[in-house]
DRENRO-977672 format. One record per residue (C-alpha): residue in three letters; x, y, z. Coordinates in steps of 0.1 Angstrom, whole numbers, plus 5000, padded with zeros to 4 digits. Each point is the difference from the previous one (the first is absolute). Layout:
REM DRENRO-977672
ALAXYZ;...
This chain:
REM DRENRO-977672
UNK499950004998;UNK503250255007;UNK501049924972;UNK496750094981;UNK500050305019;UNK503650104989;UNK498849934964;UNK496750215000;UNK502350295018;UNK502649954968;UNK497250064976;UNK498250295016;UNK504050185001;UNK500349934961;UNK496850044991;UNK500650344985;UNK502149924981;UNK500749784965;UNK499049734978;UNK501349634985;UNK500049704978;UNK500349675006;UNK503149815001;UNK499349705015;UNK498549634997;UNK498849745017;UNK500149565001;UNK496549875007;UNK499249674998;UNK497849705014;UNK501049705016;UNK498249694995;UNK499949595006;UNK502349854975;UNK497549705002;UNK496650204990;UNK501150364997;UNK497550125028;UNK501350285019;UNK502749985031;UNK499250285029;UNK502350045026;UNK503049974975;UNK503550215017;UNK501250164970;UNK503650195004;UNK501450244978;UNK503250084998;UNK502450214971;UNK503250144989;UNK499050335016;UNK497449885022;UNK500049885033;UNK497149765008;UNK495950025002;UNK497749745009;UNK496549934986;UNK497749745011;UNK497549894973;UNK496150085002;UNK497449735001;UNK499950024962;UNK504049924999;UNK500950354987;UNK503050215013;UNK501650304985;UNK503050275003;UNK499550314991;UNK502050294994;UNK503349834988;UNK502750174987;UNK501849834968;UNK502349725010;UNK500249645002;UNK498249865028;UNK499549615017;UNK496849875014;UNK499749715027;UNK496449825006;UNK500149815033;UNK497049835015;UNK500449695026;UNK499149694986;UNK501150164964;UNK503449984986;UNK501550334998;UNK500350194965;UNK502350244987;UNK499950234968;UNK502850174992;UNK501550224972;UNK496950205001;UNK500450334981;UNK497450315008;UNK499850274979;UNK498150335002;UNK496449964997;UNK500349654993;UNK497549815022;UNK502049635003;UNK497949725006;UNK501749715015;UNK497649715010;UNK501049695015;UNK498549685010;UNK501049875034;UNK500649575006;UNK499749815033;UNK503049935019;UNK502750135026;UNK500450385001;UNK504149944999;UNK499449804966;UNK500850314976;UNK499050054961;UNK502150254984;UNK498750134966;UNK502050274974;UNK498250134978;UNK499550344982;UNK496250155006;UNK497550034970;UNK500550284975;UNK496650104998;UNK498150225025;UNK496649865003;UNK498750305019;UNK501250314983;UNK499650124962;UNK502750235000;UNK502849984973;UNK502850065016;UNK504149905000;UNK502449945030;UNK503950004997;UNK502049885033;UNK503250125009;UNK501149694986;UNK499350034965;UNK500850355000;UNK503549935007;UNK500349774969;UNK497850194975;UNK501850254975;UNK498350305017;UNK502850255011;UNK499450005042;UNK496950264987;UNK496349975013;UNK498750114970;UNK501549774980;UNK498549705024;UNK496850184992;UNK500150044963;UNK500149585002;UNK496549995011;UNK497249874974;UNK498350324987;UNK502350285013;UNK502050264976;UNK502250205003;UNK500050284968;UNK504050025003;UNK500949615006;UNK502249955029;UNK503849904988;UNK502850005024;UNK498650235024;UNK498850244974;UNK496250064989;UNK496850145017;UNK499349985036;UNK495950014993;UNK498349694994;UNK496849924973;UNK497649765018;UNK497949774974;UNK497350254987;UNK500650275026;UNK502150334999;UNK503350005020;UNK498250355017;UNK497849755017;UNK502949745014;UNK501149955034;UNK503249925017;UNK500149895039;UNK503049895018;UNK499249755033;UNK496350114985;UNK499950385010;UNK500050204967;UNK503350114980;UNK499250204972;UNK500650324991;UNK498050255022;UNK496950184986;UNK498649764967;UNK503249874980;UNK500749645002;UNK503849955003;UNK501849955028;UNK501850355013;UNK503349815000;UNK501349614996;UNK499649725025;UNK503549775000;UNK499249624998;UNK502049955030;UNK497450065021;UNK497249874979;UNK499149615008;UNK496749984975;UNK498650244970;UNK496649964993;UNK498450134969;UNK496350034998;UNK498350134965;UNK496449855000;UNK497849925028;UNK501250225030;UNK499749965033;UNK497250165021;UNK502750205018;UNK501250174960;UNK497850314996;UNK500850104968;UNK500249674981;UNK503550064980;UNK503049765002;UNK501049975033;UNK503449905011;UNK501049875035;UNK503549995013;UNK499949765032;UNK503250095019;UNK502249705012;UNK500449925038;UNK501749815026;UNK499849645004;UNK501149735031;UNK503349934981;UNK502450274994;UNK500050094958;UNK501450244980;UNK501450154965;UNK502350224979;UNK500650074969;UNK501950204981;UNK499450074959;UNK501450234969;UNK498750184967;UNK502850164977;UNK500350174967;UNK503149774991;UNK497449705005;UNK497050174977;UNK499350004967;UNK501450294974;UNK497949944977;UNK498750354984;UNK496350094993;UNK498849964963;UNK498850294977;UNK496949965007;UNK498649925038;UNK496750144986;UNK496349844994;UNK499449814968;UNK501050194970;UNK496650044986;UNK498750205031;UNK502050254981;UNK502950085027;UNK503250134987;UNK502049694990;UNK502850145013;UNK499150105036;UNK502149865029;UNK499650015038;UNK499950365007;UNK502150084972;UNK502949755011;UNK501049664994;UNK501849925031;UNK498049765025;UNK499650095034;UNK500549735026;UNK502649945027;UNK503050165012;UNK500549815033;UNK497549865028;UNK501249815031;UNK497449815020;UNK500849855033;UNK498349965032;UNK499749725031;UNK497449895023;UNK499549865031;UNK497149805024;UNK499949775025;UNK498349955037;UNK500350215029;UNK497849715022;UNK499449694982;UNK496649974990;UNK498750365008;UNK502350314995;UNK501950014962;UNK502450304986;UNK500650104963;UNK502350204983;UNK501250134964;UNK501550234984;UNK500550044962;UNK501450254978;UNK499850124962;UNK502650194987;UNK499750074962;UNK501550274974;UNK498349984965;UNK500950104969;UNK497450244977;UNK499349964960;UNK502650274997;UNK502749785015;UNK500350275034;UNK500449835031;UNK497650105028;UNK501550035039;UNK498949785023;UNK496849835012;UNK500149885031;UNK497149805016;UNK500549835035;UNK497349825016;UNK500049925039;UNK497149765019;UNK499849845033;UNK497249795016;UNK498849795038;UNK497649814999;UNK498149855031;UNK498049715008;UNK498649825029;UNK497249804994;UNK497250164983;UNK501250345000;UNK502850134973;UNK501850364999;UNK502050134976;UNK502150334992;UNK502050124975;UNK502150314988;UNK501150094964;UNK502450274985;UNK499950004959;UNK502250324985;UNK500550074967;UNK502650224992;UNK501350134965;UNK502650254998;UNK500650244962;UNK497749774981;UNK498250054969;UNK495750125005;UNK498849734976;UNK500749864966;UNK497350224985;UNK501150335007;UNK503850114994;UNK502050265020;UNK503050045011;UNK499250105035;UNK500149715023;UNK497949945030;UNK500649845040;UNK497449755012;UNK499349875033;UNK496849805009;UNK500549865036;UNK496849855014;UNK499149815034;UNK497649715006;UNK499149905036;UNK497849675003;UNK498449855030;UNK497149764998;UNK498549705025;UNK497649735000;UNK498049825027;UNK498249674993;UNK496749925023;UNK498749705006;UNK501749844966;UNK496850194978;UNK500550375009;UNK503450214989;UNK500450315004;UNK502750184985;UNK501550384997;UNK502450174979;UNK501550375003;UNK502550114972;UNK501450374997;UNK501750104969;UNK502550295003;UNK502050124965;UNK501350284986;UNK501250124964;UNK502350304992;UNK501050044961;UNK502350334994;UNK502850144977;UNK502849815003;UNK502850165025;UNK497450255013;UNK499450005035;UNK496350025009;UNK497549845026;UNK497049874981;UNK496649925016;UNK499949705027;UNK499250255032;UNK496349985010;UNK500450425000;UNK500550184971;UNK503450235001;UNK498350334997;UNK502350234977;UNK502049704986;UNK501550154965;UNK501749844971;UNK501650274979;UNK503449944984;UNK501250274981;UNK498949994962;UNK498649705004;UNK496349844985;UNK498249684997;UNK500950024962;UNK498249774969;UNK501650014968;UNK497549904972;UNK501950004971;UNK501949705018;UNK498649674996;UNK499149815015;UNK498250225014;UNK501650225021;UNK503650095010;UNK500850195030;UNK502950234995;UNK503149995022;UNK498750385006;UNK497149855014;UNK499249845036;UNK497649745009;UNK497249985020;UNK500149945039;UNK497749735010;UNK499149875035;UNK497449795015;UNK499349825033;UNK497749685008;UNK498249945030;UNK498049704998;UNK498749815030;UNK498049684991;UNK497849755019;UNK497749714999;UNK498449795026;UNK498449694992;UNK497949735015;UNK499649614984;UNK497449725017;UNK499749644987;UNK496749925004;UNK498749604994;UNK497049864989;UNK498350334995;UNK497149984973;UNK501249714988;UNK503850074995;UNK503250155012;UNK500650345002;UNK503250265004;UNK498850315010;UNK502450314997;UNK498850385011;UNK502650285002;UNK500650384998;UNK502950164986;UNK501250354996;UNK502350204975;UNK500750335008;UNK503150114980;UNK501350375003;UNK502350164971;UNK501850335001;UNK502050134968;UNK501950284993;UNK500650094963;UNK502950354994;UNK501250094967;UNK503050174996;UNK498850395009;UNK496349824996;UNK500750084962;UNK499749784968;UNK501550054969;UNK499049894969;UNK501750014968;UNK498149984969;UNK499450084960;UNK497750244992;UNK497049784992;UNK498650254977;UNK502249974966;UNK503449995008;UNK501050044960;UNK498350304993;UNK502350375003;UNK499550225029;UNK499349685023;UNK501049955032;UNK503649925007;UNK500749634997;UNK502849734999;UNK498949894964;UNK501650304983;UNK503150015023;UNK497750295020;UNK499550015037;UNK497649775025;UNK496450095006;UNK498949955036;UNK497350015027;UNK500750075038;UNK497149795020;UNK500150075039;UNK497749965030;UNK500649955036;UNK501249735018;UNK498049645003;UNK499649895032;UNK497449785012;UNK498949735027;UNK497449784992;UNK498549675016;UNK498049704985;UNK497749825028;UNK498049684997;UNK498449805023;UNK498749654989;UNK497949755021;UNK499549644981;UNK498549665005;UNK500649664983;UNK498349655006;UNK501649724984;UNK497649745000;UNK501149594991;UNK497549774992;UNK502249654988;UNK501250084967;UNK498050374993;UNK501750315020;UNK498750324997;UNK501650355011;UNK498050245006;UNK500950375010;UNK498950345001;UNK502650335011;UNK498750375004;UNK502950275000;UNK499450365008;UNK502850194979;UNK500950395005;UNK502650264986;UNK501450305022;UNK502450264998;UNK501750255027;UNK499950355000;UNK503350164983;UNK501050324989;UNK502150024971;UNK502950254997;UNK501050184965;UNK503250044991;UNK502250294976;UNK502749864976;UNK503249995017;UNK498750175031;UNK500650344980;UNK498050305019;UNK499650204970;UNK498349704989;UNK497549925028;UNK497650264993;UNK499449944964;UNK499549575010;UNK498450075033;UNK496750054982;UNK499949664984;UNK501849815022;UNK499350145035;UNK498849845035;UNK497049754994;UNK498149875031;UNK498049674988;UNK497649815030;UNK499949685006;UNK497349774989;UNK498649674998;UNK498349824976;UNK498049645005;UNK497749774982;UNK496849765008;UNK501949675009;UNK500649744977;UNK498149665001;UNK502549684986;UNK498349674999;UNK501949704993;UNK498949624991;UNK502449734994;UNK498749664994;UNK501949674996;UNK498949624993;UNK502449715000;UNK498849824973;UNK501549675012;UNK500350085041;UNK503849934994;UNK501150394994;UNK501449874967;UNK497350154976;UNK498450325015;UNK497750224985;UNK500050385008;UNK497950314999;UNK500550375013;UNK498350324999;UNK501150285017;UNK499350404999;UNK502750165012;UNK499550385021;UNK503050214983;UNK502050215019;UNK499150395005;UNK503250134993;UNK501449794971;UNK496850144980;UNK499750375012;UNK503350155012;UNK499650355016;UNK500450244974;UNK500450375007;UNK496650054989;UNK498449845034;UNK502250255020;UNK498550335012;UNK502050295000;UNK502449824968;UNK500450314979;UNK503749994997;UNK501050174969;UNK502349854969;UNK501250244979;UNK500949984963;UNK503050234988;UNK501649984968;UNK503650114991;UNK502449984969;UNK503449825012;UNK502550204980;UNK503349915014;UNK498849615001;UNK500949955035;UNK496549825006;UNK498850245026;UNK498050335001;UNK502750305006;UNK497950215026;UNK500150404992;UNK501049944960;UNK497950014971;UNK499849625000;UNK496650095026;UNK498950194968;UNK496049955023;UNK502250295020;UNK500450154970;UNK496550054995;UNK498950175028;UNK503250065019;UNK499049845028;UNK499049655012;UNK496849924985;UNK497050015021;UNK496749864999;UNK498550304982;UNK503349934976;UNK499249634993;UNK496350084992;UNK500950284978;UNK502449804978;UNK497349724999;UNK497550304986;UNK502250144977;UNK500649664984;UNK496949884993;UNK499350304988;UNK503049984977;UNK499249624992;UNK497250004973;UNK501350284976;UNK504049875002;UNK498749654990;UNK498150154971;UNK503150164993;UNK502549725004;UNK498249675002;UNK499149845029;UNK503149895021;UNK502150244977;UNK500550335015;UNK503250115004;UNK501850075032;UNK500150354999;UNK496150064984;UNK499049945041;UNK499950325019;UNK500949755026;UNK502449754987;UNK499449685023;UNK496850045012;UNK499249644999;UNK502649905029;UNK498550355022;UNK497949835024;UNK499049905038;UNK498449775015;UNK498050025033;UNK499750355012;UNK502950235010;UNK500050175035;UNK498550304985;UNK496749854993;UNK500149665028;UNK497950005033;UNK501549705019;UNK497349755010;UNK497850014973;UNK498149754991;UNK501349674978;UNK499749964964;UNK499949624999;UNK497449815018;UNK498949635005;UNK496149894980;UNK498249855025;UNK499749654979;UNK504250045001;UNK501149595008;UNK503949935001;UNK501249784968;UNK498549615000;UNK500849664989;UNK497749744990;UNK501749634997;UNK498349694985;UNK502349685005;UNK499549654991;UNK502649754998;UNK501149625003;UNK502849885018;UNK501149604997;UNK503149865013;UNK501649764978;UNK502149865020;UNK500950105040;UNK502850204985;UNK497850164970;UNK497450244994;UNK497950134978;UNK498150345002;UNK497350134969;UNK498950325008;UNK497050214984;UNK500150405013;UNK498050304993;UNK500350315019;UNK498450354997;UNK501750335010;UNK497550225007;UNK499050335018;UNK502550194979;UNK500450345013;UNK499650314982;UNK499550364998;UNK497150224988;UNK500450404998;UNK497950255012;UNK500350404994;UNK498850285027;UNK501149955036;UNK500249715022;UNK496950135019;UNK497950114970;UNK501349744970;UNK498749894972;UNK501049634991;UNK501749954964;UNK498349724976;UNK502149694997;UNK500550074963;UNK501250374992;UNK501849974969;UNK498650114960;UNK501349874970;UNK502350234985;UNK500749834967;UNK501049704982;UNK503549864988;UNK500249964960;UNK502449775002;UNK499249755027;UNK496550085003;UNK499750055041;UNK497550255013;UNK501850255021;UNK498250085034;UNK501450305022;UNK498550135030;UNK497450244992;UNK501950315021;UNK497250294987;UNK496649795016;UNK502749815027;UNK502450215017;UNK502749895020;UNK498749815032;UNK500750195033;UNK500149645021;UNK499349684993;UNK497349695018;UNK501649685002;UNK498249694994;UNK500149644987;UNK498849864967;UNK496949794998;UNK500949814969;UNK503250124989;UNK502449745017;UNK502949724992;UNK499049624994;UNK503049704999;UNK499149674987;UNK502649735008;UNK501249685002;UNK502649855017;UNK502149664998;UNK502349925032;UNK502049685008;UNK501849945028;UNK502449735009;UNK501450005030;UNK504249925005;UNK499849615000;UNK501949734985;UNK502950244993;UNK498350294983;UNK496450225001;UNK498750254973;UNK497050255003;UNK498650194973;UNK497250224986;UNK498450104966;UNK497750355001;UNK497550044973;UNK498650355006;UNK498050294985;UNK499750315019;UNK497750284985;UNK499250345008;UNK496350104991;UNK498550364998;UNK496650125004;UNK499650314978;UNK497250135020;UNK502450035034;UNK503650094979;UNK498650224974;UNK500949994963;UNK503650014988;UNK501749994967;UNK501349645005;UNK497449885020;UNK499849684974;UNK503849965000;UNK499649935040;UNK496849885007;UNK500249635017;UNK504150014988;UNK502349805025;UNK500150165031;UNK503450165000;UNK502750215022;UNK501150324985;UNK503449924985;UNK501750365002;UNK502050075032;UNK498349675018;UNK501349775019;UNK497549734994;UNK498949984967;UNK499549664982;UNK496949835022;UNK497849884972;UNK501749714984;UNK498049684984;UNK502449765009;UNK502549955026;UNK501949685009;UNK502049925029;UNK502349695009;UNK502349935030;UNK501649695009;UNK503449835015;UNK501249664995;UNK503049855022;UNK502849864981;UNK502849785011;UNK502850115027;UNK497750215016;UNK499350224971;UNK496650174998;UNK499250204966;UNK496650205002;UNK498750314970;UNK496950224998;UNK498650104967;UNK497550284995;UNK498350044964;UNK497550284990;UNK498250164978;UNK501450324990;UNK498050345017;UNK497250204975;UNK500850324990;UNK498950284976;UNK499949884964;UNK501650274972;UNK499050345000;UNK498850074967;UNK498950385004;UNK499550315021;UNK497150244994;UNK498550275022;UNK502849945026;UNK498849655002;UNK502849694994;UNK497949714977;UNK500549644995;UNK498349824969;UNK496450035002;UNK499649634999;UNK502849935030;UNK499249925032;UNK502350015036;UNK502249745001;UNK499649874967;UNK503650024999;UNK502149875031;UNK503750015013;UNK502349644989;UNK499149705019;UNK502649945025;UNK501749735024;UNK503149995018;UNK501349725024;UNK502549995030;UNK501649665013;UNK501849855027;UNK502949765009;UNK500949955036;UNK502549765016;UNK498849855038;UNK502749905020;UNK498749795035;UNK502250015028;UNK497349845022;UNK496149925001;UNK499650385006;UNK502950174992;UNK500650114962;UNK502050234978;UNK498250104965;UNK501950174968;UNK497950094971;UNK500250234971;UNK496650154983;UNK500050134966;UNK497350265001;UNK498350044961;UNK502449694990;UNK499250064963;UNK500750355001;UNK496450114983;UNK499550374996;UNK496850164997;UNK497850305010;UNK497450015025;UNK499450364999;UNK499450294973;UNK499650374996;UNK496350014991;UNK499550385006;UNK499750344981;UNK503550165011;UNK502850114977;UNK501749655003;UNK499549694976;UNK497149824998;UNK500549615012;UNK503350105010;UNK500949735028;UNK500650125034;UNK500349655016;UNK501649724993;UNK501149685013;UNK502849905020;UNK503049844982;UNK501649675011;UNK501650015032;UNK501949735025;UNK499449955037;UNK502649815018;UNK499349935036;UNK500849785034;UNK497349885022;UNK500349865035;UNK497749845024;UNK499949825032;UNK496549845014;
C-alpha cells in the first residue's frame, strides 16, 4: 500500500508536464495439462532476463499468465508446480510493441525433473495489426549502416529518406508509407525527441552505442500515437546481472573514396528540355567524405544483483566533409553521453537516465544549395532527463508513470564572430549585431541560387527548446468478461513544448543584388553587369526578431484488446486538446552600423514595437481506432488483419503561429533601392548610390513612399502605351526603381501597439487528419521465415488554407474563394491565363484560417514484406512498395488558376527548390538487407535500396502574361527524374576469445558500385538553370573499423 501511495504521489507531481510513446513489449501465454489441453491454474511462472531481475506470476483459473512493460531483450521463463515436471523456455526475444505468446503444456512428474526448450518466438504478432520493423543492436553492428540511426530507420519497410542515407550523409527526416514526414514522430525511451514545433526530424543525432533496439512503425499506429505518421522508437540499453561492455573505432577517409567525377549531364531525362550540359551546381566535382572518425564505449552491470543495475555510454562522430568545389569543411564534432540506473524490487521498477548530445561545427558551409564564401559556426547542445516507475498489483493491474524533460539550444552565427545566441529564458534587451559595412547579402546573378559576397555577413540565429513530457497509464487484465479475455489500457499524456527564438541579420539589413527586370537590352536602362556596368540592388531592413512560443497538448486515451479464441479485436479511442501560444515581446529596431546620423532616418520604419501575448486553441480532436485479427489455423501461422484509424493530428504542425495572429505585430519592413557604382556589393551611405535620398534630399517618410506609388501609377499607362508593356526605359520614370520602394506592416508613424490582429481561426478549423484503412495477410512459411501482404489506403484531409478579407479586423468583409479573372489565352499553348482581379478584389487586410473540406491528399499502396531471421548461418529481410499518392483539388475551395488542370490530381510532391525533403512520391520502392555467415568466422552483409525517380515539372514551352507554361496536354509528373539505386556491403571477421568475449574487424563499402544520381533539382523561376541538380548522392567510400565486446 505504501508503494502504491508513492506511485500515485509521483504521478501527481508529474501531471503538469509531458507526453510519451509505447516502447515496451510483453510476454503472455496459457499453461495447460499436456494430456488433454485443459487449463492449469496455480503454476508459478518465473521470468528472468539478461537485463532484468526476477518476477513471478501465478497462473489464473484459466491458466493464463502475463508479464507487462518489458524492455527489449532476451528472456527466460520457468514453469513449476508440485506434481509436474518443471518446464524452462529460453531464448525468448521481446521487441518493442511485441506481444509474445509462449504457451506451455506441462506433464505430470517430479518437480525436480526439468524440461528445457530453446526456441525462437513466433514471427507473427497475432494481436496487433501494425506494420513495423525492429532492429536490435547486434543486427545494427553487423549491417552496413555507418552507426547512424537515420540509416537504420531507412532500412525499415515503407520508409524513405528523400536523400538516401549513404555513409552518414543524406536526410535525417523520413517519409512514412503514405504519410508526409511532417507528421512523423521520433521517440527516445517513449518520450518525443522530434524537433520542437511541428517538424519531424531529430534535433540532433543519437549515437547507436546507447541504443538497444530501433523500432519503426509505418502503419497501424499504437493508441499513444497522435498524428499517424511514421513512428521511430529508440530504446536505450540497460545494465544486467553480468558485467558487459563494448568499445569501437571506425575511420572513413578521402583516400578510401572514389575520385570518379560527375558526368556532364546530371539532370533529368533529355526530353524534359534540360540543358544537356547541366552539371551539379556548375561543377563536376563530387561532395563526399574528407575524413570521419567514429569511436566510443559502453559499460553496464550490477550494483546489487537482481535489484540495482547501471549503464553508461560515450560515443563521438568526428568528421570533415568535402564540398562539390573540393573545399574542405572544418570539423563537425558530435559527442553523445548517456547514463542510466535501473531498480527492481518484486513488483516495483524504477528507472532514471540522463543524456547529453552536442553537435558542434566550426567554419562550415551553410548548405549545398546556397553558395557562400562566408563560413558559419554552429552549436547544438541538448540534455534529456528521464524518470519512470511501474507498479504491479494483484498480478492484474499495472500502473506506470514516465517523466521526461528535454532541454536544448541552437546557435548559428558568422564564423569567428563572438556572439551569444538565444537560449536563455529572457531576452537580452538591446542586443545588437552591427559589424561595420556588413549585411546579409544575396546575389541573384550567381547561381544556384544566391551567393553571399565576401563583404556580406551571415545572419545570427539562436533558439532554445524547453520540453517536459509525462504519461501516466493503467493496464488491467480481465478474464471471462463478456465471453472473452480483455486487456484494458487507460492513459493521460501531456506535451508542453516551449520554443524561444532569436534571429538577427547584420545591421538588420538585407541586401539583394539582381538585374533590372524590365528590360536589360534597352539603352538608358538600369546599369547591369551584363553590359559591363554596375549592380542594381535593394535594401530590406526591419526590426530584430525574437519570440517565445509554446505548443500545448493534453490527451486521454482508452484501449481494450478483446480475445475470443482465434479472434482478437483491438478497440481504442483518444481525445486531444490543442493550443499554441506566444509570450509578449518588444522588438527593437536597429540602425545600420549604429551610425547616429542614420538613426533618425531608419527609426520611423524599424523602431521599437510591442507585441502582446496570446493563445489559440481549437476544439478537441477525436481519434477512433479499430484493429481486428483472425488466426486462420489457430497456430499463429496464418493471420488475417484489418485496421481502421482516424488520427487526430497536431495543431502546431498545421497552423504554426503567423505574425498576423498577434496583437500589435506591426513592425515595418522597409524596401529601398540603390545602385552599386563601385561594385562592392554593399550600399555606400551618404553617396549617390542611395538615389532615393537624392529624390527627396532625406530619408523617405511614409508620405514619400505614398508619393512614389501615386506618381508611378499615374505614369504607368502612358509610358506603357509609348514604349510597350515592360519595355519602359530606366530614365523615363520620375522615380526609377519604384517597384522596389515599399514597406510591409505599418511604420511607427502610423501604428498603435495592441491593435487587433489581422488573422484569426475559423470556428470550423480543425488540425490536419489522417484516415487509414489497412488489410493484410501474414503467413509463417517456417519457424524462421514469414511473409506479409498489405493493402493500404490513407487520406490526409482537413488541409489548412487561408481566406482573405477586406476592411478591419472588427468590421471585415470576407473575399470569395475565387478572386481570379481570365486575362487572356496563350496563343502558343492554348492555356487560359488567370490572375487576381485586383479591380474587384483588393489586397486582403488579413486572413481567416480554415480547413479544406474537399481538397485532400490520398494514398493507395501495396506492400510486400518478407523476413528470414538469422538461423542456419543467414538472415534476409526485404520489402517492396507499390504506391500512388495524389493531391486532389476542389476548384470551389481553391479558386481557379492558370495551371489548375496541370496540377489537379497530380502526384503529391514536395517543392524541389531549396527544399530539404523532395521526392516523397515514387510509385515503386524496393529494399533488401541480409547477412550470411561464411567459414572461419567471417560474415558478409549487404543492403540495397532501389526506387523510381521523383516527379518533376516537364518542359516549359513558353511564357505569356508573366506565366511560364508547359504544353497544354502535359500534366505534372509526366516527367520524372531517372530511377536510381545504391548498395552497401560489409565484410567482418570475428575473433572469439571465449564464449562471452570477442573482437571484430570489419570493412564497409558504401555505394560500392559507385552509382551517381540526382535526388533534387531546381524547379524555381529564378535566374539559375532550370532543372539544375542541387543534390547528388555520395560517391563510393570505404569505412574500416574495430569492435570489442564482452557479455
